[in-house]
C-alpha positions, 0 to 999 in steps of 0.5 A, a space after each residue: 504563427 501556425 505553430 503558436 496557434 497549435 500550442 494555444 489549442 493544446 493549452 485550451 484543450 488541456 485546461 478544459 480537460 483539467 476543469 472537467 476532471 474531479 481530482 481525488 487526491 486521496 485515491 491518487 495517494 492510495 494508488 501511490 501506496 499500492 505502487 510502492 507495495 508492488 515496487 519489488 515487482 517493478 524492480 524485478 521487471 527492470 532487472 529482467 530487461 537489463 539481464 536480457 540486454 546483457 545476454 544480447 551484448 554477450 553474444 554480439 560481435 560487431 562493434 556497432 551492435 555492441 555500442 548500441 546495446 551498451 548504450 541501451 544498458 547505459 540508458 536503462 541504468 541512468 536512473 537505476 544505478 549510478 555506478 552501472 550507468 557510468 560504467 556502461 557509458 565509459 564502455 561506450 566511449 571505448 567502443 566509439 574509439 574502436 570504431 574511430 568516431 571522434 564525434 561519437 566519443 565526444 557525444 558519449 563523454 558529454 552524456 557521461 559529464 551530464 550524469 556526473 553533474 546530475 549526481 554531484 560529481 562536478 570535478 569529474 563532469 568538468 574533466 570529462 567535458 575537457 576530454 571532448 574534441 569539440 571541433 569534431 562534434 556534429 550538430 547532435 554532439 554539440 547539443 549534448 556537449 552544450 547541454 552537459 555544460 549548461 547543466 554543470 554550470 547551473 548546478 554549480 551556480 545553485 550550490 555555491 555560496 560565493 556570489 561572484 562565482 554564482 554570477 559567473 556560473 550563471 553567465 556560463 550556463 546561459 551561454 551554453 543554453 544559447 548554444 544548445 538551442 542553436 544546435 538542438 532540434 527545436 521540437 526536442 525535449 531538451 529544448 522544450 525543457 529549457 524553454 519552459 524553465 526560461 519562461 518560468 524564471 521570467 514569470 511568464 506562466 502562461 507561456 511556460 504552461 503552454 510549453 509544458 502542454 506541448 511537452 506532455 502531449 509528446 510523452 507516453 503516459 506512465 513513462 519516465 519522461 512522463 514523470 519528468 514532465 509532470 514534475 515540471 507541471 507540478 512546479 507550474 501549479 506551485 508557482 500559481 498557488 494551486 495546491 490541489 493541481 500541484 499535488 495531483 501532478 506531483 503524485 502522478 510523477 511519483 507513481 510513474 517513477 515507482 512503476 518505472 523502477 526509478 531509483 533517482 527519485 525527486 518527486 517522492 521526497 518532494 511529496 513527502 516534504 509537502 505532506 509533512 507540512 500538511 500534517 500527514 506525518 505517517 505518510 510523509 515518513 513512509 514516502 521519505 523512507 522509501 525515497 531514502 532506500 531508493 537513493 541508497 540503491 542508486 548510489 550517490 552521496 548527493 541524493 543522500 545529502 539532499 534527503 538527510 535534512 528532510 528525513 531528519 525533519 520528518 523523523 523529528 515530527 514523527 517522534 513528536 507525533 508518537 510522543 503526543 499519542 503516548 501522552 494521550 494514551 497515558 491520560 486515557 489510562 488515568 481516566 480509565 483508572 479513575 472510572 474503574 475505582 468509581 465502578 468498584 466503589 459503586 459495586 461495593 455500595 450495591 453489595 452492601 445494599 443487597 446485603 441489607 435487602 437480604 436481611 430485610 427479606 429474611 425478617 419478612 419471611 419469619 413474620 409470614 411463616 403462615 404463608 409458607 405453603 403458598 410461598 413454596 408453591 409460588 417459589 416452584 412456579 417462579 422457578 419454572 418461570 425462571 427456567 423458561 426465561 433462561 431458555 428464552 434469554 439463551 435463545 435470544 442471545 444465540 439469535 442475536 449473536 448469529 444474526 450479527 455474525 451472519 451480517 458480518 459474514 455477508 458484509 465480508 463476502 460482499 467485500 471479497 466478491 467485490 475485490 474478486 470482481 475488481 481483480 477479474 476486471 483488471 485481468 480482463 482489461 489487461 488481457 490476462 486471460 490465461 491467468 484469469 482461467 487459472 484463477 477461476 479454475 482453481 479450487 483454492 479460493 473455494 477451499 479458503 472461503 470454506 476454511 474461513 467460514 468454519 473458523 468463524 463458526 467455531 469462534 462464534 459457537 465457542 464464544 457462546 458455549 465456552 465449556 461445550 467441548 468439556 461438557 460434551 466429553 463428559 457425556 462420553 466414555 473416557 476412551 471415546 472422548 475427543 482431544 482437539 489440536 487447537 483449543 479454539 477450533 472444532 473438528 467435524 464431529 464436534 461441528 455436527 453436534 454443535 449444529 445439533 446444540 443450535 437446533 439443527 438436527 436434520 442430517 441433510 441440512 448439516 451435510 449442506 453446511 459442512 459439505 458432506 453427504 447425508 450418509 456421512 453425517 449419519 455415520 458420524 452421529 451414530 459413531 459418537 452416540 455409540 461411545 455415549 456414557 449413558 443411554 445412547 437414545 437420549 444422548 442428543 437430548 443431553 447435547 441440546 441441554 449443554 450450557 443451559 442453566 440447571 
């Protein structure tokens, strides 16, 4: 009674917590994408742990110690590499025989059989279980033995097409489930898992979810057992028809699998299948491809066989999606071509009207020869006004271009500072103080930002004055002319005079922008002016006139 009361309290607290949280599925899928991107790091860390255990095993001499380390390696490989896991559990069997423990031999053979049946090797699983001396098993061994048999017959019942065999396998599975529940600790994860599955099969959703709550409270968040628990929680909400909750827990399971370098993935390809049905083809294709690569690394034909239909379906959907996209592109290009033809016709018509207008102006000019002197004066005034307007127009263009450029730079730097803040916050949260110190100590970030600033400045300036370099060189003697390594990048000398062209001629201000001393800027200016083709005193004025209409 007291135990039931505790389970009900845990269930109520879990429901309250779930109601209080706001599930942001997009953010969770983005976190999964990030975990997949970092997958090589997680795999490397897993391999590092395995290598460390192998080093300890190589130096161990005592049989009991060698057995413990070999079994730890088996557990590390269990969901990482099937062949390696089977290899190390076989070594455990041999070490148990050397130790003279028939009970331990049987327990290891049961674990081996479970791994065989979990990866579709049913004959091998049955053979391994037949080698077990069941009479010598202790309670833990009997639990492992019955768990392996229960799993084997459950798998055979699921995959057989013969109904009579299916019923026979189900009866055997139920028999060994009873043996398991009689021998395993009532609070073990095996028992909780079987209880939850039994309740789910019987449609007792409240009881099954309460068992999952208890199971969830006993596993570490982010661990491999947590991934298994949350996968079962996904099944709970799938049965209830709660699409948001079920996607949340399935994504949690997939993230935990990726971060634990699990190659025997179930949650990922299930998530890919759901996303495909929801129309998110790109993400589904990305996830199923990742799951397929993991299955290949895990090394079992069963997983590849299970993934093949989903992979084929998603690939077919992906190809259809691409074909529709190509079709839309072709339609768009056709519309664009029609619009281009219409524009060409309009330009031609405008040219004809303009030609007629010029002829009319010529006639008016002939009829008004007596006003030629006045028109000449008016033309002079108009020319000056046009020049003034051109100056103003150019100034407005420069202003608008650089205001827009400045706003983009501000937005970029805000984003970069926010990313840097998040990175620092994460490092502080993870107590990575040494890495944080090295990060903030390095000048690399500052140098990179300066380089990006100069690249952006060069691009914007050359966009406004595409002929600036050639026009600038025309003001210099041939031997003093500047040749750039990259056509879209300015060197320091050209940046100085680019700023002068924009109206910034104060050496101190130029020095602040380019991070040089004012004396250095002065020397650059003097050296360039000494190479001027004409009068060096008017050189900078000529630079200011580059790009202006004549």
